[in-house]
N, C-alpha and C positions, 0 to 999 in steps of 0.2 A: 394725558394718562398713559398713552403708549410710550412717550419719552421717559416717563417715570419708571415704567416697567422695564424698559430697555436698560436704564441706568442701574436699577436694582439687579438685573440679570448680570450685567458686567461686573458689578461689585461682588456678586456671588462667585463669579469666575475668578476674580482677583483673589478672593479669599481661598478658593480651592487651590490656586497656585501657591499661595502662602503656606497652606497646610502641606502641600506636596514638598515644597522646598525645606521647610523646617522639619518635616518628617525624615529628611535625609541627613540632617545635621549629625546625629550620633554616628552614622557610618562615615561621614566626612571627617569628623573629629578623630575617629579611630584610625582611619587611613593616614591622616596627617600626623597624628601622634606617633604611630609606628614608623612612618617614613622619616620623621624628625629624629627619632632615636637611631634608626638604622643609618641614616645619613651622617649623623654626628659621630657615631662609632667608626664608620668607614673612613671619614675624613680627618679624624683626630690626629693621626700620625702624618697627615699629608699637607695640610694647610696651616696657616698661623692659628694657634690655639686661641689666642685672644680674640681674633676676628670671628672664629667659629663659635666661641662662647657667647659673644655679643649677639651674633645672628641667631643662635639657638635660643637665647633668652628672649629675644624679640618674638620669635616664632611661638615659643611657649606662652608668652603673655597674650598673644593674639588668640591662641587656642583657648586659654582660660577665659578670656573675655567672651569668646563665642559660646563656650559652655555656659557661662553665667547668664548670658542673654537667652540662651535656649532654655535654661532652667526657669527663668522669669516668664518666658513665653508660655511654657507648659503649664504654669500656675495660673494663667489668666482664664477668665470665663470666656465662652464662645462669643458672647455678645461684645465683650471688650476687644477680643481679637478682631472681630469684623469691623468694629468702629475704628480701631487703630491699625488696620491692615497695612495701609500705605507706610506708616512709620516703621513698622516691623520689616516690611519689604526693603526699605531703604537701609535699615541696619544690616539686614542680611547681605544686600549688595555690597555695602561698605566693607564688611568683614571678609567677604569672598575676594574682593579686589585687593584688600590688604594682604590676605594670604597668598594670592597669586603674585603680588609685587614682592613679597618677602622671598618666595622661592625664585622669582625671576632675578632678584638681586644676587642670588648665589652665583649666577653666571659671572659676575664681576668680583664679588667679595671673596668667594671661596673656590675660584677656578684655578686648579694647579697649573703651574707654568710649564712643567716638563713631562710629567708622567701621563702618557696617553690613556692608560687604563683608568686612572683616577679621574681624568678629564671626562671620559665616557660615563663614569658613574654620575657625575654632576648632570651631564646631558640627559642620561636615562631617567634620573629622578625627576627632572623638570618636565620631560616629555610624558613620563608615566603619570605624574600627578595631574598634569593639565588634561591629558586624554581621559583620565578617570573623572575629573570634574565636569568635563563637557557633557557626559551622559546624565549627570545629576542636575546641573544648573540649566539644562536646555529649556526649562520652562520659560526662561527669559532670554530671548535671542540676543538682545543687546548686552546682556551680562556675559554671554559666551564670548562675544567679540572683545569686550573689555578685558575679560580674564585672560583670553589668549594673547592679547596685546601686552599686558603687564608681565606675563610669564615667559612668552616666547621672544619678544623683541629684544630684551637685554641679552638673551642667549645668542640670538642671530647676530646682533651687533658685535658681541664679544668674539664670535667665531670669524666674523668678516674682517676684523682688524688684525687677526693673527697672521703670521708670515706664511705658513704652509698652505699650499693649494688644497690639501686634505681638509683643512678646517673650512675653507671657502666652499668646497663641495658639500661638506656636512651642513653648512649654513643654508645652501640652496635646498638640500633635502628637508631640513627642518621647516623651511619656509613653505615648501610644498605640503609637508605634513600639516602645518598650521592651516593652510587653505582647505585641505581635505577635512580637518577637524571642524572647521567653520561650516562647511557644507553638511557634515554629519550632524553638527549641532542644530543646523537649520532644519534638517529632516526630523530629528528628535523633537525639536520645538513644535513642529507641525503636528506630529503624532500626539505629543502631550496635550497640546492645545485642543485638538479634536477630541481626545479622550475626556478631558475635563469638561468641555462644552457639552459633549454627549451625555456624560454623567449628570451634569447640572440640569440638562433638559429632561432627562429621565426622572430625576428627583422632583423637579417641578411638576412634571406630568403625573407622577405618582401622588404627589401631594394634592393636586387638583382632583384626581380620581377618588382619593380617600375622602376628600371633603364632600364630593358629590354623593359618594356612597353613604356616608353618615347622614347627609341631608335628606336623602330620598328613601331611606329604609322603610319608614312608617307610612309611605304614600302608596305602596303597591300591595294592596290587599289581595288583588287578583294577579299578582306577578307570577311568572313561571318559576318561582322558588317557593319553598315552604315557609310560611310565616305563622308564628303563634305568639300569644301574650300570656304572661304568667304574673301572679301576684307576689306579694312580699313573703308568702309562705311557700313559694315554689309550686303553686298549683296552677294548672293550665286554665286560663280564662276563655280563650277562643283560639281558633286557628283557621287557616284558609283551606281551600280544596286541595292545593298542591301538597300541603303537609300530610293530609290524609292519604294521598296517593303514595307519597314517599314511604310512609310507615305502614302502608297496606291496611288502613283502618276502614272498616265498612261504613260506619256512621260517626258523625261528629260527637254524639252523646258519649261514646266510649272514650273519646279523647279529652273532652272537657272535664275538668276536675281531677285529671291525672296528677298524682303526686310526683313531681320531678325530683324531690328530695330523696326518693327511693332508688334513684338511678345508682347502679353499683360503681360505674366508672367515675373515679374521683376527679379526673380531668374535666369531664363534662359538668359535674356538679360545681366545680370551681368556676367554670366559664359562666354558668347560670348566675352564680352569686356575685360575680365581678361587677355587675351593674349597680349593686347597692353601695358600692364605694364610689359611684359616679364615673366608673370606667367602662370601656367597651371590652367585652370578653370575646375570645375566639378559640375555636377548637377544630382540628382537622384530623380525622382518623376513623377507626371502625366504631360502629354502634350496633349493638344487638337489641333490636326493638322487641318489646314483649308481645307485640301484636302479630309477629311473623317469625318463622324459623330462618328466614333469609338474612344473612349478614350484610350489612350496608357499610359503605364508606362515605361519610358525610363531612361537609364543612358547616360548622355552626358559628354564627356571629350573634352576640347579644348586645343590646344597647339599653340604657336606662329609659324607663317610662315614667314621666313626671305628671303631676296633676297641675291644677291652675296655680298653685302656690310654689311650683317648681320643686316640690318634694317628691322624692323617688318612691313610687308605690309599687313598682314591679319592673318587668323587663320585656323587651321584644326580642324574640328569637327568629333568626332567618336561617333556614336550612337549605342547603343545596346538595342534591344527591350526586356524588362523584363516583359511584360504583362503576358505571360504564366507562367513564374517563380513566379511572385508575386501572381497570382491567385492560383498557386499550393501551395505556402507557406500559403496563407490564408486558403486554404482548409485543409492543414496539421494541421494548428493551430486549425481549427474548429474540426477536427477529434481527435486532441490530448486532447481537453478539453470539447467536446460536443458529445453527443450520435448521431450517424449519422441517426438513424431512427426517433427519437422524437425531435431532436435538443435541448434536455435538457442538462444541465451540466452533465458530467460523473463523475466517482469516483474521478479522479484526481482533477478536479475543485472543487468538493464537499469537498474533504479533505482540500484543500487550504482555502476555505471559512469557513469551520468548525474550522480550526486552528485560523483564524482571529476572529471568533465569540467567541471562548473560551477566547482568550486574552482580547477582549473588555468587555466581561461579567465579568471577574475577575477584570479588571481595574475599571469599572464603577459600579459594584455591582448589576447588574441585571441578571436574569436567562434567559436561552434559552432552547429550546426543540428540540429533534430530533425524528421525526416520521418515522418509518420503515414500509412500506406498501408492502404487498405481495398479489397478486391477487389469489383468491381461484380457484382451478381447471383450471388454465390457460393451463396446459399441455393437458388436455382433449379438450379444445377449439382448441388448435393448432393442435392436432392430428386428430380431427374429422372434422374440417372445413378447414384445410390447413394453411400454413404459411402466405399466403397473407392476409387472414382474420385475422389471429393472429397479424400480423404487424399493420393492420389498427385499430384493437382493441386497441393495445398499444398506437397508436397515439391519439385515441379518449380519452383514459384515461389521457394521458399527457395534452391534451387540457383542460379537465375538471379540472385537478389539478391546472393548471396555472390560470384558471379563478376563482378559489375558494380561493386563498391566496392573501396576501398583496404583493405589489411590492417589499418591502424590504426583503421578505422571499425567500427561495430558494427551487425549486423542482429539483431533480436530478434522473436520472435513473442509477442504478448500473449494470443492465444487466437482461436479461430475463424478468420476471414479477415483479421485485423488484424495488420499487421507494422509495425515501427518501424526506421528507419535513423538512427543517430547519427553525424553528421559532425564530426570533431574538427579543431582547428587551422586554422580558416578565417581569411582576412585580417581585420585589425582594422577595416578600412573596411567599413561596413555595405553599401554599394552593391556592392563587389566580392564580399563574402561572399554577398550575395543572388544575384548573377549566377552565381557558382560553384555555389551550392546549387541554383538553378533548372536549371543545366546537368546536374547529377547527377540531379535529379528527372525531367527530360525523358528522360535516358538510361534511367532505370529504367522510366519509363512506356512507352517504345518497346520495351524488352526484354520487359516483361510483357505487352504487347499482341500479341506474336507468337503465332501459333496453338500449341496444345498437342495432342500426339498421345498419348492415354491409352486403353488397352484398346480400340483400334480406333475411338475417338471423337475427333473433332477439336473442340477447345474454343476458342472465341474470346471474349474478355472484355476489359474495361478495368480500370483502377485509379484510384481517387480519392486524391489526395495532398495532405495538409496540411503546411505548413512553418512552423516557428517558429525564428527566429534569437535566440540568447541569449548571455549571459555578460558583458555590459557591467557588470553588478552581480550580486551573489549572489542566486540565485533558488531557490525550493523545487522539487525535481525533479517533484513531483506537479503543480505549476502549469505547468511546462514541458510536461509530457505533456498536460495538460488543454488548453493553448493549441494545441498541434499537433493534438490531437483535434478541437477546435472548428473549426480551419481545414479539416480533412478533411471534416467534416460540411458546412461551407460549400461545399466543392467538390461534394459530393453534391447539395446543394440547388440548385446552379447547373447541374445537368445531368449529373453523373457524368463519369468519365474525364477529370478536370481536375486542374490543379495550382493551389492557392491558398495564398498567404502569410497568416499570421495578422495581423490588424489589430484594434485595440481595439474597432472597431465590431461585430466578431463577438461579443465579450463582451456588448456592450450589447444586441444582438439576442437573445442567449441569455438574458440577464436578463429582457428583455421577454417572451420566450417562457415562461420559468419563472413569471413573475408572472401572465401570462395563464392559464397552466395552473392555478396555485394558485387564482386567482379563479374559474375554471370549476368546479373541484372544489367550492368553496364555493357556487357558483351552483346546482349540481345538488342540494346538500344543502338549500339554502334556497328551491328552486323559483323561481329567477329567470328561467328560460326560459319562453317563451310560444309558442303556435302560433297563427298567423293563417291563415285559410282563404280562398284566392282562388278565386272562382267561375270555371268554364270552360264556354263555350257551344259548341254544335254550330253550325258556320257555316251549314249549309243551312237549319236551322230556327230558330236563335236560342235554342233551349231550353237552360237551364242544368241539366245533369244530373250534374255532378261538380265537385269542388273539389280544390285542391292545398294541402297542409299546408306552410306556410312558417314556419320557426323563427326567432325573434328572441330576443335576450338583453336583458332589461330590467334593466340594471345600475343599482344604487342611486345611484351617483355619476355614471356616464358616460351614463346614459340608454339609449335603444334602440340596440343594436349589431347591425349587419348580419352575415349568415353568413360573408361573405368575410373578416371580421376575426377570426373565432374558429374556424371549421371547420378550416382548415389546422393550427392548434395542436392541436385535438382529435384530428386524424388522426395527427399525429406523436407525441403523448403517449399514445395509446391510449384517451383518453377518448371517442373517437368511438363505441366500443362501447356504453358506458353511455348516451351521449347518443342514439344511434340507437335503443336499446331504449326509451328514454323517449318518443321521437317516435312510434314504432309503438304503444306502449301508450296514449298520450294521443289519438292519431288514432282508434284503435279505440274507445276510450271515448266520444269525441265522436260518432262515427258511430252507435254504439249508442244514445246519448241521442236523436239526431235521429230515428232509425227508430222508437224506442219512443214518442216523444212525438207524432209526426205520422204519421198513417196514409198520407196521400197525399204525403209529403215527396218532392220531385222528385230530390233528390241521392241517387244510387245508388252512386257510386264516389268514393273519396278517394285522391288521388295522394300518394305519400310518396317523398321523395328518399332514396336509400340510398347510403351510402359504399361504395366498392369494398372497403375493409378489412372492413367489417361483412358485406358480401354474400359475401365469400370465406371467411368463417368456416365451419367444418365443420358447426356446429349451427344455421346461420342459418335454414334452412327449418323445422326442427323447432321452434325458438323462435318464429318468426313464426306458424306455424299454431297453436301453443299460445295465443297472444294472440287470434287470430281465434276460436277455440273458446271462450275465456274469456268473450268479450263476445257470444256467440251470433250471430256474423256469418258471412258466406259469403266464400270467396276472391274471388268476383266483385265484392265491394265494394271491392277494393283494386287500385291500380295502383302498381307499384314502378318508380321512375325511376332509371336507372343512367347513369353518365357513361362516356366513352371510356376512362378510366383502368382500368376493369375488364378491358378488352381487353388493355391493355399488361401488366397484372399476371399474369393466368392465363386465357387465352381458353378453354382446354379445360374447366376447372372452371366458369367462368362460363357457358359454353354448356350444360353439363349441368344446372346449377341453373335456368337460364332455361326449359329444356325441361320440367323437373319442375314448375315453378311454373305454366307454361301448361297442363299437363295437369290441374292442380288447379283451374284457372279464374282464376288471377291474371293480370292484364294486366301485361306488362313493357314499359317504354318505354326507348329510348336517348335521353338528354337532351343538348342542346347539341352535336349531332353536327357535326363539321367544325372544332372548335376545337383538337383534339388532333393527334396524329401518326399516328393509325390509318389504315390503308388502307381504301378502299372495298370491297376484297375481303373484309374482315372481316364485312360485312353478311350475306354468304352463310353465315357460320359461326355467327352469333348469331340465334337464332329469336325475336327481339323482335317485339312486335305494333305498336309505335308508334315512329316516328322523329321526334324534334324537332330540326329544323335550327336552328342558332344564329342569333340575331337579327341578328348582324353581316352575315349573308349576305342577309337578307330586307330590311333597311333600304335604301331607294333602289334597289330591285331593277331598276326600269325604267331607271335611269341607269347602273348598273354592269353592263356586259356580262360581265365576268369572273365576278362573283357569280352572274349569271343562268345562265351556263354550268355553274357548279359545282352549283347547285341542280337544274338539269335532269339533270345526270349522276347526282346522288344519287337523284332521283325515278325515273330510268330503272332504276337499280340496284335500288331498292326494288321496283319493279314486276316486275323479273325474279325477285327473291327471293320475293315474296309472291304 
């Protein structure tokens, strides 16, 4: 029995392959016919016309025979096809090999002796047709081998016996190509074979399930589905408990005797009547029950109900309530393509629409634009006011965006505070398109910059917008998004709350940034960074009692690199944390060596520049003190220098940490004061011990009265504070 089933399974697979192969015949005939015509036209003035005519006639006859057998095959019944599958497969193989042999013979019969261009035409036609055929006939691996043999071997032999080494080289190349095609054909063969077998197994499984389903419908009176019986007049005879629950019927008496012929939906009525023709009926869709106001989504299956004489006297209806399932699918679809918070299209749907927009733009010759929007300082809003306020803030932004664009344009949320606006059908003139896009971007910026009232909080913020104009030529949607994203980050780098168009220079800067980041990672691994210690003297006594640790990058190719050329990259990439830890570790190690080696060593304090990003890390003080203890040092041995950026990022957190460090004995200095945008009033909030005024104010102090006034103001403020 098992052997019989296995044989039947293999026959079905053979029949599926037969169907696949003959299904490709029209395409093959079209390709070969077109190729025959083109080849004959191109070679008419080149080779012997008599030989070409004979060869073309043979090719045409083969094509006609293939078409004839295809026509006969299509007219056969499925049962006949299955029974004669082997015969038709052999016919298919025969004509494929004859076609390959005919084209292979062209290498000898129609190969020009002198003109290299025309010789290459013969070569290209044979290679092209053979390569095309491999993908189609791969359902039979041995057929691929045979076809490649009869089409390629004559060509390879012909090229091999010619005098020039050029042809010999070409013969080797074609031989390699033939081998590659064989491997490709083998791969396609495996894919097709697996697909056919999988499909056959699915069909067999489906058939088995359908059989089981029809066999057991009438056996489950108490099944977890609704079951009811009805007579030839479409009146309900009986039903189970589940059908009453589905239709929200209080008692069975109300259901029994119900006239199903009064159902308004014609599709349901047709399904109910289908059984009287001896067929099974089915319906899947909405149903408005007269017993409840609730709209249901049901699946109804009806089967004939016969008596002892096998006469159909009614039907059995099986009802399954799909309402919850359909709602879940709709919700899943919503979640798959829309952002759950804002109900805007998400990245997946955006990329689909972007792909369509690109293709339409190329086809119709108009431009499109992608605007990448990022809310400035959203993290601060989220952290300070809470996620609930942050979510409502994002919802208000979404609402303003939707109200500010055309209906044919798209607003999407990529996640967090990142939004994208896709503008369609812009003018084909780039200048006009840019002007229109900028006008929209400016409008969006103005709209989003208006205050927000949320939970008794007034929120004011800006938005950085990057713009990329596209569709002169087909582009990858990911590249379009990347370019708009790069323009947005360029806007942020230039001060935030700005609108920037994408220019190629942004990509170059990004590549330079990525290359520098990559080299910095390698530099950390290979210890290319060095610390230099600059002595500092007390002006009143001239005694050198402290040093400042200055980092330099000793690049193996570029030499010594100043901090200004790599610290910004380190801060943007996050490498500043590892680099800062290394500086603290090395400085502490060096201080420990000095103090251990020299008893009367005058240097008692080492100053270290700390990045605001590193300083504002929650674990900064803990990590710093761990290094101090590791090398047996005291907090008094260290001076940490901060810049004004720490004020702008988070003054409350910075103030608390500075106070904690001072209590431990660490000196905290504010470096280069006056170069940033911080107010002098911040000095009263930051309990620093040292203020270092930027050198730009000190140079030529006697000659520059403005700088003199600024310095005096800073000093007076410092005196008031300390």
